[in-house]
N, C-alpha and C positions, 0 to 999 in steps of 0.2 A: 271531272274537273269542276270545282265549285267556283262561283263568281265572287272574288274578294272585294268587288267594288260595292260600296254602300252609298247609294245616292240620296238617302234621307238624312245624312249628316249626323246620325245618332252616334257615330264614333268620335265626334268632335270632343265631347267631354273627356273620354278616355285619352284621346290624343293630347289634350291640353295638360292633363295631369300625369301623363305617362313617363315623362323624363325629367331629370333634374337640370333643366336648362333655365336660362333667364326667361321670364315670361314672354318678352317680345320675340326671342328666338323661337320659343316653342310655338307661339301663335303663328309666326311666319311659316314654320315648317308644316303646321297643320293646314294652313291655307293653301300652301303649295301642294300638299297631298290631295286635298279636295279638288283643286283645279286639275291636277293630273288625272284623277279618277273621272271627273266630268268629261275631260277630253277623250279619254279611252272609251267612255260610254257612247260618245258621239261617233265613233269610228264605225265603218261598215263591219259586219259580223266577222268576216274572214280576218281582217286586220286586227280586230280586238282579240280573236282567238290566238293569232300568232304572237301578239305581245304577251298575253297571259301565259301561254305555253312556255315562252322564253323566260320571262321575268318572274313569274310566280312558280311555275312547275320546274323551271331550270333545265328544260330540254335543249339539246343542241339544235343548231339550224338544220342539220341533216335529219334528226329525229322529227322535227316539226314538218319538214318537207314530206317525209314518209307518212306522217299522220294526216296531213291535209290533202294528199293525192286523191 
């Protein structure tokens, strides 16, 4: 599993120009994404792993439970 979280904010430029939204909507969406990424980074490793397995890899809760045992 690769870590999709980028803490150096280098993805901000791509995020801002990625969608055809109003600039303020796009900026707010990017800021929210960065805040969520920072919050995930601050979690204990087990919790971070669970979130990434569920939200990024799309595993079921049963698959996650089997994987972290």
